[in-house]
C-alpha positions, -999 to 999 in steps of 0.1 A, spaced: 4 0 0 34 26 9 44 16 -24 11 26 -46 11 57 -29 48 67 -35 34 52 -71 4 75 -68 25 108 -59 48 111 -81 26 102 -107 9 133 -97 42 155 -96 49 148 -129 15 161 -145 23 191 -130 41 220 -150 73 223 -144 64 261 -133 42 244 -104 74 219 -94 94 258 -96 70 276 -73 81 251 -44 113 261 -46 128 285 -31 136 317 -45 173 327 -37 173 354 -15 181 386 -31 220 400 -41 232 428 -30 249 453 -56 277 477 -40 278 511 -63 303 535 -45 300 575 -59 333 592 -58 350 620 -65 384 622 -79 398 654 -90 372 672 -108 354 640 -112 319 633 -99 307 593 -109 302 563 -99 315 532 -92 302 510 -114 285 532 -135 268 502 -147 248 466 -135 236 438 -145 213 425 -116 182 396 -115 150 418 -110 144 414 -72 173 423 -65 195 454 -47 220 478 -50 230 495 -21 246 531 -26 282 545 -4 290 584 -3 326 577 -6 343 613 -11 327 642 -31 292 643 -12 263 653 -8 253 627 -34 215 611 -37 204 589 -70 172 601 -85 159 584 -117 139 607 -139 97 599 -136 93 609 -175 121 576 -188 103 554 -162 73 532 -176 44 538 -155 44 501 -143 85 504 -137 77 539 -120 58 524 -94 79 499 -87 114 514 -82 89 538 -59 82 509 -49 119 500 -36 130 536 -23 125 551 11 125 586 21 126 598 -12 132 636 -15 112 638 -45 95 609 -72 121 585 -76 146 610 -60 168 597 -27 178 610 3 209 635 1 242 615 18 267 638 30 295 623 49 315 590 37 299 558 44 266 572 42 246 541 25 212 540 9 198 509 -8 172 502 -31 156 474 -41 147 461 -70 113 439 -63 86 435 -90 106 464 -116 100 450 -149 131 442 -169 145 463 -190 176 494 -188 175 525 -159 195 549 -161 204 574 -125 217 601 -115 227 617 -89 211 652 -84 236 674 -73 265 664 -100 239 665 -124 255 685 -138 289 668 -141 276 638 -155 275 620 -129 251 591 -138 249 552 -145 223 529 -161 211 492 -144 199 472 -160 179 447 -143 171 408 -162 
């Protein structure tokens, strides 16, 4: 009888689509990617300036030198659905899709890309936008 039960269970599991068996597997923990915000001479930049992440990952931006810095996305360049998801992952905004100013070395700000649609999103530092401090994050 026990063998019959195991055979039936196996048949039931095999009859489900692969996506169902993936639902049973735990989701991988989000990866936290590090981005440094730096000033070197008259150059202001994000290091790295471009990164590729998985949907659900997080990006931690840390001021190293040259603050204040922040991270902002232009709402006019972000699709509406992605804007809502991105906004949900950006706490303490000072304006739509703009994180707080980070003044001191070591200050950091983490953005969650949970539910953000795949695509490439350009971000910038509002105080140093005119100096070309920008980057991109590609969500896969």
